[in-house]
All heavy atoms as a GROMACS GRO file, in nm:
protein
  522
    1MET      N    1  -1.536  -1.690  -2.849
    1MET     CA    2  -1.639  -1.666  -2.952
    1MET      C    3  -1.643  -1.779  -3.034
    1MET      O    4  -1.544  -1.793  -3.121
    1MET     CB    5  -1.605  -1.540  -3.031
    1MET     CG    6  -1.622  -1.404  -2.957
    1MET     SD    7  -1.579  -1.261  -3.050
    1MET     CE    8  -1.401  -1.270  -3.056
    2PRO      N    9  -1.756  -1.851  -3.022
    2PRO     CA   10  -1.755  -1.978  -3.106
    2PRO      C   11  -1.806  -1.953  -3.250
    2PRO      O   12  -1.871  -1.851  -3.277
    2PRO     CB   13  -1.862  -2.059  -3.034
    2PRO     CG   14  -1.941  -1.966  -2.961
    2PRO     CD   15  -1.856  -1.845  -2.923
    3ILE      N   16  -1.769  -2.038  -3.339
    3ILE     CA   17  -1.817  -2.038  -3.480
    3ILE      C   18  -1.922  -2.146  -3.483
    3ILE      O   19  -1.897  -2.264  -3.449
    3ILE     CB   20  -1.709  -2.066  -3.587
    3ILE    CG1   21  -1.599  -1.950  -3.577
    3ILE    CG2   22  -1.764  -2.079  -3.720
    3ILE    CD1   23  -1.482  -1.986  -3.662
    4TYR      N   24  -2.044  -2.107  -3.526
    4TYR     CA   25  -2.152  -2.199  -3.538
    4TYR      C   26  -2.183  -2.220  -3.685
    4TYR      O   27  -2.160  -2.141  -3.769
    4TYR     CB   28  -2.279  -2.151  -3.465
    4TYR     CG   29  -2.278  -2.145  -3.326
    4TYR    CD1   30  -2.254  -2.017  -3.258
    4TYR    CD2   31  -2.271  -2.258  -3.240
    4TYR    CE1   32  -2.244  -2.011  -3.115
    4TYR    CE2   33  -2.256  -2.252  -3.097
    4TYR     CZ   34  -2.248  -2.128  -3.043
    4TYR     OH   35  -2.240  -2.129  -2.904
    5GLU      N   36  -2.239  -2.347  -3.708
    5GLU     CA   37  -2.288  -2.381  -3.847
    5GLU      C   38  -2.434  -2.362  -3.849
    5GLU      O   39  -2.502  -2.405  -3.752
    5GLU     CB   40  -2.243  -2.524  -3.884
    5GLU     CG   41  -2.090  -2.543  -3.879
    5GLU     CD   42  -2.053  -2.685  -3.908
    5GLU    OE1   43  -2.138  -2.766  -3.960
    5GLU    OE2   44  -1.937  -2.718  -3.877
    6TYR      N   45  -2.493  -2.318  -3.958
    6TYR     CA   46  -2.632  -2.296  -3.974
    6TYR      C   47  -2.675  -2.345  -4.102
    6TYR      O   48  -2.605  -2.349  -4.201
    6TYR     CB   49  -2.662  -2.141  -3.964
    6TYR     CG   50  -2.643  -2.085  -3.833
    6TYR    CD1   51  -2.512  -2.025  -3.795
    6TYR    CD2   52  -2.748  -2.077  -3.738
    6TYR    CE1   53  -2.493  -1.967  -3.675
    6TYR    CE2   54  -2.721  -2.020  -3.614
    6TYR     CZ   55  -2.601  -1.963  -3.579
    6TYR     OH   56  -2.577  -1.909  -3.462
    7VAL      N   57  -2.804  -2.370  -4.116
    7VAL     CA   58  -2.879  -2.398  -4.243
    7VAL      C   59  -2.993  -2.302  -4.252
    7VAL      O   60  -3.068  -2.295  -4.156
    7VAL     CB   61  -2.928  -2.542  -4.258
    7VAL    CG1   62  -3.013  -2.568  -4.380
    7VAL    CG2   63  -2.800  -2.650  -4.260
    8CYS      N   64  -3.010  -2.239  -4.367
    8CYS     CA   65  -3.119  -2.146  -4.393
    8CYS      C   66  -3.239  -2.224  -4.420
    8CYS      O   67  -3.243  -2.305  -4.520
    8CYS     CB   68  -3.083  -2.046  -4.495
    8CYS     SG   69  -3.220  -1.934  -4.542
    9ASP      N   70  -3.352  -2.201  -4.352
    9ASP     CA   71  -3.475  -2.266  -4.389
    9ASP      C   72  -3.549  -2.222  -4.510
    9ASP      O   73  -3.618  -2.290  -4.577
    9ASP     CB   74  -3.587  -2.249  -4.268
    9ASP     CG   75  -3.536  -2.317  -4.146
    9ASP    OD1   76  -3.463  -2.421  -4.154
    9ASP    OD2   77  -3.580  -2.271  -4.032
   10ALA      N   78  -3.504  -2.100  -4.556
   10ALA     CA   79  -3.566  -2.045  -4.672
   10ALA      C   80  -3.498  -2.092  -4.801
   10ALA      O   81  -3.568  -2.141  -4.895
   10ALA     CB   82  -3.565  -1.888  -4.672
   11CYS      N   83  -3.365  -2.092  -4.810
   11CYS     CA   84  -3.297  -2.118  -4.934
   11CYS      C   85  -3.209  -2.252  -4.914
   11CYS      O   86  -3.144  -2.290  -5.017
   11CYS     CB   87  -3.214  -2.012  -4.977
   11CYS     SG   88  -3.065  -1.964  -4.880
   12ARG      N   89  -3.209  -2.306  -4.801
   12ARG     CA   90  -3.139  -2.428  -4.766
   12ARG      C   91  -2.984  -2.419  -4.777
   12ARG      O   92  -2.917  -2.527  -4.786
   12ARG     CB   93  -3.184  -2.555  -4.851
   12ARG     CG   94  -3.335  -2.571  -4.844
   12ARG     CD   95  -3.388  -2.597  -4.701
   12ARG     NE   96  -3.320  -2.702  -4.627
   12ARG     CZ   97  -3.332  -2.717  -4.496
   12ARG    NH1   98  -3.404  -2.635  -4.428
   12ARG    NH2   99  -3.269  -2.814  -4.434
   13SER      N  100  -2.927  -2.295  -4.791
   13SER     CA  101  -2.782  -2.290  -4.788
   13SER      C  102  -2.730  -2.309  -4.658
   13SER      O  103  -2.788  -2.285  -4.556
   13SER     CB  104  -2.740  -2.154  -4.846
   13SER     OG  105  -2.788  -2.045  -4.758
   14LYS      N  106  -2.602  -2.353  -4.658
   14LYS     CA  107  -2.520  -2.382  -4.532
   14LYS      C  108  -2.419  -2.284  -4.517
   14LYS      O  109  -2.354  -2.242  -4.615
   14LYS     CB  110  -2.463  -2.520  -4.532
   14LYS     CG  111  -2.561  -2.636  -4.542
   14LYS     CD  112  -2.498  -2.771  -4.548
   14LYS     CE  113  -2.597  -2.882  -4.556
   14LYS     NZ  114  -2.533  -3.006  -4.559
   15PHE      N  115  -2.398  -2.233  -4.394
   15PHE     CA  116  -2.301  -2.126  -4.370
   15PHE      C  117  -2.247  -2.133  -4.229
   15PHE      O  118  -2.313  -2.193  -4.139
   15PHE     CB  119  -2.345  -1.987  -4.404
   15PHE     CG  120  -2.470  -1.940  -4.324
   15PHE    CD1  121  -2.449  -1.861  -4.208
   15PHE    CD2  122  -2.592  -1.979  -4.361
   15PHE    CE1  123  -2.555  -1.819  -4.136
   15PHE    CE2  124  -2.714  -1.937  -4.279
   15PHE     CZ  125  -2.689  -1.858  -4.171
   16GLU      N  126  -2.139  -2.068  -4.200
   16GLU     CA  127  -2.084  -2.058  -4.072
   16GLU      C  128  -2.087  -1.911  -4.017
   16GLU      O  129  -2.080  -1.817  -4.102
   16GLU     CB  130  -1.938  -2.100  -4.062
   16GLU     CG  131  -1.920  -2.249  -4.093
   16GLU     CD  132  -1.777  -2.293  -4.102
   16GLU    OE1  133  -1.684  -2.210  -4.111
   16GLU    OE2  134  -1.748  -2.418  -4.094
   17LYS      N  135  -2.099  -1.894  -3.897
   17LYS     CA  136  -2.110  -1.758  -3.841
   17LYS      C  137  -2.033  -1.751  -3.701
   17LYS      O  138  -2.060  -1.833  -3.619
   17LYS     CB  139  -2.261  -1.727  -3.812
   17LYS     CG  140  -2.284  -1.584  -3.743
   17LYS     CD  141  -2.272  -1.478  -3.824
   17LYS     CE  142  -2.325  -1.352  -3.743
   17LYS     NZ  143  -2.300  -1.226  -3.806
   18LEU      N  144  -1.943  -1.647  -3.695
   18LEU     CA  145  -1.878  -1.620  -3.569
   18LEU      C  146  -1.970  -1.545  -3.480
   18LEU      O  147  -2.018  -1.438  -3.513
   18LEU     CB  148  -1.749  -1.536  -3.596
   18LEU     CG  149  -1.674  -1.495  -3.469
   18LEU    CD1  150  -1.620  -1.615  -3.398
   18LEU    CD2  151  -1.570  -1.387  -3.511
   19VAL      N  152  -2.013  -1.600  -3.367
   19VAL     CA  153  -2.116  -1.538  -3.286
   19VAL      C  154  -2.038  -1.473  -3.165
   19VAL      O  155  -1.971  -1.525  -3.081
   19VAL     CB  156  -2.210  -1.646  -3.227
   19VAL    CG1  157  -2.316  -1.582  -3.126
   19VAL    CG2  158  -2.278  -1.716  -3.340
   20ARG      N  159  -2.043  -1.340  -3.163
   20ARG     CA  160  -1.976  -1.261  -3.067
   20ARG      C  161  -2.043  -1.246  -2.923
   20ARG      O  162  -1.972  -1.234  -2.832
   20ARG     CB  163  -1.954  -1.117  -3.120
   20ARG     CG  164  -1.874  -1.121  -3.251
   20ARG     CD  165  -1.847  -0.980  -3.299
   20ARG     NE  166  -1.802  -0.979  -3.434
   20ARG     CZ  167  -1.668  -1.006  -3.473
   20ARG    NH1  168  -1.588  -1.043  -3.380
   20ARG    NH2  169  -1.627  -1.006  -3.591
   21ARG      N  170  -2.174  -1.261  -2.929
   21ARG     CA  171  -2.238  -1.262  -2.800
   21ARG      C  172  -2.364  -1.343  -2.803
   21ARG      O  173  -2.427  -1.357  -2.911
   21ARG     CB  174  -2.269  -1.114  -2.754
   21ARG     CG  175  -2.362  -1.045  -2.848
   21ARG     CD  176  -2.384  -0.896  -2.809
   21ARG     NE  177  -2.484  -0.829  -2.883
   21ARG     CZ  178  -2.453  -0.778  -3.009
   21ARG    NH1  179  -2.339  -0.782  -3.056
   21ARG    NH2  180  -2.558  -0.727  -3.074
   22TRP      N  181  -2.405  -1.399  -2.685
   22TRP     CA  182  -2.518  -1.492  -2.672
   22TRP      C  183  -2.653  -1.414  -2.722
   22TRP      O  184  -2.661  -1.291  -2.687
   22TRP     CB  185  -2.535  -1.528  -2.530
   22TRP     CG  186  -2.647  -1.620  -2.506
   22TRP    CD1  187  -2.773  -1.587  -2.451
   22TRP    CD2  188  -2.657  -1.758  -2.543
   22TRP    NE1  189  -2.855  -1.705  -2.455
   22TRP    CE2  190  -2.778  -1.806  -2.508
   22TRP    CE3  191  -2.572  -1.848  -2.599
   22TRP    CZ2  192  -2.824  -1.937  -2.524
   22TRP    CZ3  193  -2.602  -1.970  -2.614
   22TRP    CH2  194  -2.727  -2.024  -2.589
   23GLY      N  195  -2.730  -1.476  -2.795
   23GLY     CA  196  -2.856  -1.416  -2.841
   23GLY      C  197  -2.839  -1.326  -2.968
   23GLY      O  198  -2.935  -1.263  -3.001
   24GLU      N  199  -2.727  -1.322  -3.020
   24GLU     CA  200  -2.707  -1.241  -3.144
   24GLU      C  201  -2.786  -1.289  -3.256
   24GLU      O  202  -2.797  -1.412  -3.283
   24GLU     CB  203  -2.556  -1.243  -3.183
   24GLU     CG  204  -2.516  -1.163  -3.306
   24GLU     CD  205  -2.374  -1.164  -3.337
   24GLU    OE1  206  -2.288  -1.184  -3.243
   24GLU    OE2  207  -2.334  -1.131  -3.452
   25ALA      N  208  -2.850  -1.198  -3.329
   25ALA     CA  209  -2.944  -1.248  -3.448
   25ALA      C  210  -2.844  -1.287  -3.556
   25ALA      O  211  -2.739  -1.235  -3.586
   25ALA     CB  212  -3.025  -1.130  -3.491
   26VAL      N  213  -2.887  -1.393  -3.620
   26VAL     CA  214  -2.820  -1.457  -3.733
   26VAL      C  215  -2.912  -1.454  -3.857
   26VAL      O  216  -3.014  -1.510  -3.843
   26VAL     CB  217  -2.756  -1.593  -3.694
   26VAL    CG1  218  -2.695  -1.658  -3.820
   26VAL    CG2  219  -2.671  -1.594  -3.580
   27ASP      N  220  -2.859  -1.397  -3.963
   27ASP     CA  221  -2.930  -1.395  -4.096
   27ASP      C  222  -2.852  -1.469  -4.202
   27ASP      O  223  -2.736  -1.473  -4.189
   27ASP     CB  224  -2.956  -1.253  -4.131
   27ASP     CG  225  -3.048  -1.173  -4.041
   27ASP    OD1  226  -3.133  -1.234  -3.983
   27ASP    OD2  227  -3.030  -1.048  -4.037
   28CYS      N  228  -2.923  -1.530  -4.299
   28CYS     CA  229  -2.859  -1.601  -4.397
   28CYS      C  230  -2.779  -1.501  -4.490
   28CYS      O  231  -2.838  -1.403  -4.535
   28CYS     CB  232  -2.962  -1.681  -4.478
   28CYS     SG  233  -2.891  -1.757  -4.632
   29PRO      N  234  -2.658  -1.523  -4.516
   29PRO     CA  235  -2.582  -1.434  -4.606
   29PRO      C  236  -2.622  -1.442  -4.752
   29PRO      O  237  -2.597  -1.349  -4.824
   29PRO     CB  238  -2.439  -1.477  -4.584
   29PRO     CG  239  -2.437  -1.617  -4.540
   29PRO     CD  240  -2.570  -1.632  -4.469
   30GLY      N  241  -2.689  -1.552  -4.791
   30GLY     CA  242  -2.742  -1.575  -4.920
   30GLY      C  243  -2.866  -1.493  -4.952
   30GLY      O  244  -2.874  -1.424  -5.054
   31CYS      N  245  -2.972  -1.520  -4.876
   31CYS     CA  246  -3.101  -1.466  -4.899
   31CYS      C  247  -3.148  -1.354  -4.799
   31CYS      O  248  -3.252  -1.286  -4.814
   31CYS     CB  249  -3.198  -1.567  -4.915
   31CYS     SG  250  -3.252  -1.652  -4.760
   32GLY      N  251  -3.069  -1.340  -4.682
   32GLY     CA  252  -3.105  -1.244  -4.587
   32GLY      C  253  -3.206  -1.293  -4.488
   32GLY      O  254  -3.257  -1.219  -4.394
   33SER      N  255  -3.266  -1.419  -4.498
   33SER     CA  256  -3.366  -1.462  -4.411
   33SER      C  257  -3.318  -1.489  -4.267
   33SER      O  258  -3.200  -1.525  -4.244
   33SER     CB  259  -3.418  -1.602  -4.463
   33SER     OG  260  -3.513  -1.652  -4.370
   34ALA      N  261  -3.407  -1.455  -4.167
   34ALA     CA  262  -3.365  -1.476  -4.028
   34ALA      C  263  -3.406  -1.618  -3.989
   34ALA      O  264  -3.381  -1.657  -3.863
   34ALA     CB  265  -3.437  -1.376  -3.937
   35ALA      N  266  -3.471  -1.700  -4.079
   35ALA     CA  267  -3.522  -1.832  -4.039
   35ALA      C  268  -3.402  -1.934  -4.075
   35ALA      O  269  -3.396  -2.001  -4.168
   35ALA     CB  270  -3.633  -1.869  -4.137
   36VAL      N  271  -3.315  -1.933  -3.969
   36VAL     CA  272  -3.190  -2.028  -3.982
   36VAL      C  273  -3.194  -2.131  -3.860
   36VAL      O  274  -3.253  -2.094  -3.761
   36VAL     CB  275  -3.067  -1.944  -3.989
   36VAL    CG1  276  -3.057  -1.854  -4.105
   36VAL    CG2  277  -3.041  -1.865  -3.857
   37GLU      N  278  -3.130  -2.235  -3.881
   37GLU     CA  279  -3.125  -2.342  -3.783
   37GLU      C  280  -2.984  -2.375  -3.749
   37GLU      O  281  -2.907  -2.404  -3.841
   37GLU     CB  282  -3.199  -2.460  -3.830
   37GLU     CG  283  -3.210  -2.576  -3.733
   37GLU     CD  284  -3.284  -2.700  -3.794
   37GLU    OE1  285  -3.379  -2.667  -3.877
   37GLU    OE2  286  -3.253  -2.801  -3.751
   38LYS      N  287  -2.946  -2.371  -3.612
   38LYS     CA  288  -2.814  -2.402  -3.578
   38LYS      C  289  -2.784  -2.548  -3.594
   38LYS      O  290  -2.884  -2.634  -3.551
   38LYS     CB  291  -2.786  -2.357  -3.435
   38LYS     CG  292  -2.648  -2.366  -3.390
   38LYS     CD  293  -2.622  -2.332  -3.243
   38LYS     CE  294  -2.680  -2.193  -3.211
   38LYS     NZ  295  -2.643  -2.162  -3.077
   39GLN      N  296  -2.680  -2.594  -3.647
   39GLN     CA  297  -2.653  -2.739  -3.667
   39GLN      C  298  -2.562  -2.782  -3.567
   39GLN      O  299  -2.475  -2.716  -3.508
   39GLN     CB  300  -2.583  -2.752  -3.807
   39GLN     CG  301  -2.671  -2.708  -3.925
   39GLN     CD  302  -2.802  -2.796  -3.927
   39GLN    OE1  303  -2.790  -2.902  -3.960
   39GLN    NE2  304  -2.915  -2.723  -3.905
   40LEU      N  305  -2.562  -2.914  -3.538
   40LEU     CA  306  -2.465  -2.980  -3.440
   40LEU      C  307  -2.342  -3.004  -3.525
   40LEU      O  308  -2.334  -3.066  -3.629
   40LEU     CB  309  -2.522  -3.112  -3.404
   40LEU     CG  310  -2.443  -3.196  -3.294
   40LEU    CD1  311  -2.446  -3.109  -3.167
   40LEU    CD2  312  -2.521  -3.328  -3.271
   41SER      N  313  -2.228  -2.941  -3.468
   41SER     CA  314  -2.103  -2.952  -3.533
   41SER      C  315  -2.011  -3.066  -3.481
   41SER      O  316  -2.021  -3.106  -3.364
   41SER     CB  317  -2.025  -2.826  -3.513
   41SER     OG  318  -2.099  -2.713  -3.568
   42THR      N  319  -1.926  -3.111  -3.560
   42THR     CA  320  -1.831  -3.213  -3.511
   42THR      C  321  -1.684  -3.144  -3.544
   42THR      O  322  -1.672  -3.063  -3.622
   42THR     CB  323  -1.844  -3.345  -3.590
   42THR    OG1  324  -1.820  -3.322  -3.734
   42THR    CG2  325  -1.966  -3.403  -3.571
   43PHE      N  326  -1.589  -3.202  -3.470
   43PHE     CA  327  -1.456  -3.149  -3.494
   43PHE      C  328  -1.362  -3.268  -3.470
   43PHE      O  329  -1.392  -3.367  -3.412
   43PHE     CB  330  -1.434  -3.032  -3.389
   43PHE     CG  331  -1.441  -3.068  -3.247
   43PHE    CD1  332  -1.331  -3.112  -3.174
   43PHE    CD2  333  -1.566  -3.071  -3.181
   43PHE    CE1  334  -1.334  -3.145  -3.042
   43PHE    CE2  335  -1.570  -3.101  -3.049
   43PHE     CZ  336  -1.458  -3.144  -2.977
   44ALA      N  337  -1.240  -3.244  -3.517
   44ALA     CA  338  -1.130  -3.343  -3.496
   44ALA      C  339  -1.019  -3.289  -3.425
   44ALA      O  340  -0.993  -3.170  -3.414
   44ALA     CB  341  -1.084  -3.386  -3.639
   45VAL      N  342  -0.947  -3.377  -3.355
   45VAL     CA  343  -0.831  -3.337  -3.275
   45VAL      C  344  -0.713  -3.419  -3.322
   45VAL      O  345  -0.727  -3.543  -3.346
   45VAL     CB  346  -0.864  -3.370  -3.122
   45VAL    CG1  347  -0.746  -3.335  -3.039
   45VAL    CG2  348  -0.984  -3.305  -3.069
   46ALA      N  349  -0.597  -3.357  -3.337
   46ALA     CA  350  -0.481  -3.432  -3.387
   46ALA      C  351  -0.421  -3.486  -3.262
   46ALA      O  352  -0.405  -3.421  -3.159
   46ALA     CB  353  -0.386  -3.341  -3.459
   47SER      N  354  -0.383  -3.621  -3.273
   47SER     CA  355  -0.322  -3.688  -3.156
   47SER      C  356  -0.168  -3.664  -3.176
   47SER      O  357  -0.116  -3.613  -3.261
   47SER     CB  358  -0.356  -3.836  -3.162
   47SER     OG  359  -0.293  -3.900  -3.266
   48SER      N  360  -0.096  -3.711  -3.071
   48SER     CA  361   0.051  -3.691  -3.069
   48SER      C  362   0.116  -3.770  -3.184
   48SER      O  363   0.230  -3.745  -3.234
   48SER     CB  364   0.112  -3.736  -2.932
   48SER     OG  365   0.071  -3.871  -2.907
   49SER      N  366   0.041  -3.881  -3.235
   49SER     CA  367   0.097  -3.955  -3.341
   49SER      C  368   0.073  -3.887  -3.475
   49SER      O  369   0.109  -3.933  -3.584
   49SER     CB  370   0.040  -4.100  -3.343
   49SER     OG  371  -0.093  -4.091  -3.367
   50GLY      N  372  -0.009  -3.779  -3.480
   50GLY     CA  373  -0.036  -3.711  -3.601
   50GLY      C  374  -0.160  -3.750  -3.665
   50GLY      O  375  -0.199  -3.690  -3.762
   51SER      N  376  -0.226  -3.851  -3.618
   51SER     CA  377  -0.342  -3.894  -3.679
   51SER      C  378  -0.452  -3.818  -3.625
   51SER      O  379  -0.450  -3.763  -3.511
   51SER     CB  380  -0.374  -4.054  -3.657
   51SER     OG  381  -0.394  -4.077  -3.517
   52SER      N  382  -0.568  -3.815  -3.694
   52SER     CA  383  -0.688  -3.738  -3.656
   52SER      C  384  -0.788  -3.839  -3.598
   52SER      O  385  -0.823  -3.935  -3.655
   52SER     CB  386  -0.734  -3.660  -3.775
   52SER     OG  387  -0.859  -3.582  -3.726
   53ALA      N  388  -0.840  -3.807  -3.483
   53ALA     CA  389  -0.944  -3.890  -3.420
   53ALA      C  390  -1.050  -3.802  -3.368
   53ALA      O  391  -1.029  -3.683  -3.343
   53ALA     CB  392  -0.889  -3.985  -3.320
   54GLY      N  393  -1.172  -3.869  -3.338
   54GLY     CA  394  -1.274  -3.785  -3.272
   54GLY      C  395  -1.233  -3.732  -3.134
   54GLY      O  396  -1.148  -3.778  -3.082
   55ALA      N  397  -1.304  -3.634  -3.092
   55ALA     CA  398  -1.267  -3.569  -2.964
   55ALA      C  399  -1.281  -3.678  -2.859
   55ALA      O  400  -1.381  -3.751  -2.837
   55ALA     CB  401  -1.368  -3.462  -2.933
   56GLY      N  402  -1.176  -3.691  -2.768
   56GLY     CA  403  -1.179  -3.784  -2.660
   56GLY      C  404  -1.159  -3.928  -2.709
   56GLY      O  405  -1.176  -4.020  -2.630
   57CYS      N  406  -1.119  -3.947  -2.825
   57CYS     CA  407  -1.090  -4.085  -2.873
   57CYS      C  408  -0.936  -4.104  -2.898
   57CYS      O  409  -0.878  -4.029  -2.970
   57CYS     CB  410  -1.168  -4.110  -3.000
   57CYS     SG  411  -1.141  -4.275  -3.071
   58ASP      N  412  -0.880  -4.211  -2.850
   58ASP     CA  413  -0.745  -4.246  -2.874
   58ASP      C  414  -0.720  -4.351  -2.981
   58ASP      O  415  -0.602  -4.384  -3.003
   58ASP     CB  416  -0.674  -4.291  -2.738
   58ASP     CG  417  -0.667  -4.171  -2.640
   58ASP    OD1  418  -0.650  -4.062  -2.681
   58ASP    OD2  419  -0.670  -4.205  -2.520
   59ALA      N  420  -0.831  -4.396  -3.044
   59ALA     CA  421  -0.817  -4.500  -3.152
   59ALA      C  422  -0.756  -4.430  -3.276
   59ALA      O  423  -0.770  -4.308  -3.299
   59ALA     CB  424  -0.946  -4.557  -3.182
   60PRO      N  425  -0.682  -4.512  -3.360
   60PRO     CA  426  -0.634  -4.456  -3.482
   60PRO      C  427  -0.748  -4.394  -3.566
   60PRO      O  428  -0.862  -4.450  -3.552
   60PRO     CB  429  -0.574  -4.574  -3.548
   60PRO     CG  430  -0.551  -4.671  -3.444
   60PRO     CD  431  -0.654  -4.650  -3.343
   61ALA      N  432  -0.718  -4.301  -3.644
   61ALA     CA  433  -0.820  -4.237  -3.736
   61ALA      C  434  -0.878  -4.343  -3.823
   61ALA      O  435  -0.805  -4.427  -3.884
   61ALA     CB  436  -0.761  -4.121  -3.804
   62CYS      N  437  -1.008  -4.344  -3.845
   62CYS     CA  438  -1.068  -4.441  -3.924
   62CYS      C  439  -1.122  -4.374  -4.064
   62CYS      O  440  -1.166  -4.451  -4.144
   62CYS     CB  441  -1.188  -4.508  -3.855
   62CYS     SG  442  -1.313  -4.386  -3.808
   63GLY      N  443  -1.124  -4.250  -4.069
   63GLY     CA  444  -1.161  -4.180  -4.189
   63GLY      C  445  -1.312  -4.168  -4.188
   63GLY      O  446  -1.368  -4.139  -4.298
   64GLN      N  447  -1.389  -4.198  -4.082
   64GLN     CA  448  -1.529  -4.192  -4.088
   64GLN      C  449  -1.587  -4.078  -3.988
   64GLN      O  450  -1.674  -4.106  -3.923
   64GLN     CB  451  -1.578  -4.331  -4.031
   64GLN     CG  452  -1.548  -4.442  -4.121
   64GLN     CD  453  -1.601  -4.574  -4.065
   64GLN    OE1  454  -1.695  -4.580  -3.982
   64GLN    NE2  455  -1.546  -4.688  -4.114
   65GLY      N  456  -1.528  -3.967  -4.004
   65GLY     CA  457  -1.580  -3.852  -3.920
   65GLY      C  458  -1.525  -3.874  -3.778
   65GLY      O  459  -1.411  -3.902  -3.748
   66ALA      N  460  -1.614  -3.858  -3.671
   66ALA     CA  461  -1.577  -3.848  -3.542
   66ALA      C  462  -1.557  -3.993  -3.490
   66ALA      O  463  -1.635  -4.057  -3.412
   66ALA     CB  464  -1.681  -3.779  -3.451
   67CYS      N  465  -1.461  -4.057  -3.549
   67CYS     CA  466  -1.415  -4.197  -3.513
   67CYS      C  467  -1.515  -4.302  -3.538
   67CYS      O  468  -1.517  -4.408  -3.481
   67CYS     CB  469  -1.376  -4.206  -3.358
   67CYS     SG  470  -1.282  -4.358  -3.327
   68GLY      N  471  -1.602  -4.291  -3.641
   68GLY     CA  472  -1.702  -4.388  -3.674
   68GLY      C  473  -1.672  -4.528  -3.661
   68GLY      O  474  -1.765  -4.613  -3.672
   69SER      N  475  -1.557  -4.575  -3.624
   69SER     CA  476  -1.522  -4.717  -3.601
   69SER      C  477  -1.586  -4.770  -3.475
   69SER      O  478  -1.611  -4.889  -3.470
   69SER     CB  479  -1.374  -4.734  -3.595
   69SER     OG  480  -1.324  -4.682  -3.481
   70GLY      N  481  -1.610  -4.691  -3.383
   70GLY     CA  482  -1.667  -4.737  -3.256
   70GLY      C  483  -1.554  -4.801  -3.169
   70GLY      O  484  -1.583  -4.853  -3.067
   71ALA      N  485  -1.429  -4.803  -3.209
   71ALA     CA  486  -1.329  -4.858  -3.135
   71ALA      C  487  -1.305  -4.803  -2.996
   71ALA      O  488  -1.255  -4.876  -2.907
   71ALA     CB  489  -1.192  -4.846  -3.214
   72CYS      N  490  -1.345  -4.675  -2.982
   72CYS     CA  491  -1.324  -4.615  -2.847
   72CYS      C  492  -1.450  -4.633  -2.756
   72CYS      O  493  -1.448  -4.592  -2.642
   72CYS     CB  494  -1.293  -4.474  -2.856
   72CYS     SG  495  -1.424  -4.376  -2.949
   73GLY      N  496  -1.553  -4.704  -2.816
   73GLY     CA  497  -1.675  -4.718  -2.722
   73GLY      C  498  -1.782  -4.615  -2.741
   73GLY      O  499  -1.884  -4.624  -2.684
   74LEU      N  500  -1.741  -4.504  -2.804
   74LEU     CA  501  -1.844  -4.398  -2.839
   74LEU      C  502  -1.939  -4.447  -2.943
   74LEU      O  503  -1.902  -4.522  -3.035
   74LEU     CB  504  -1.774  -4.272  -2.876
   74LEU     CG  505  -1.685  -4.214  -2.766
   74LEU    CD1  506  -1.610  -4.080  -2.819
   74LEU    CD2  507  -1.758  -4.174  -2.644
   75PRO      N  508  -2.060  -4.396  -2.947
   75PRO     CA  509  -2.156  -4.444  -3.055
   75PRO      C  510  -2.110  -4.388  -3.191
   75PRO      O  511  -2.055  -4.270  -3.197
   75PRO     CB  512  -2.281  -4.383  -3.015
   75PRO     CG  513  -2.258  -4.276  -2.912
   75PRO     CD  514  -2.122  -4.314  -2.850
   76ASN      N  515  -2.131  -4.458  -3.294
   76ASN     CA  516  -2.095  -4.410  -3.428
   76ASN      C  517  -2.186  -4.305  -3.475
   76ASN      O  518  -2.294  -4.296  -3.453
   76ASN     CB  519  -2.102  -4.527  -3.529
   76ASN     CG  520  -2.002  -4.642  -3.497
   76ASN    OD1  521  -1.925  -4.617  -3.405
   76ASN    ND2  522  -2.007  -4.741  -3.575
   0.00000   0.00000   0.00000
């Protein structure tokens, strides 16, 4: 069961929702509007050295989100 991030088109609030099944209706918890947009999420993975780097990146953490340094060859 993934957690998705959303932005409400009506009130512009941002929120997360645990989606239990595909196609589940999602309403804004702030205003109740069904006009919400799923956002592209990023995540971090802790390496064996304890630093945090973008998924699939072995470069040291740069503090710029998903490895924003470009050291691993992935686009910033």
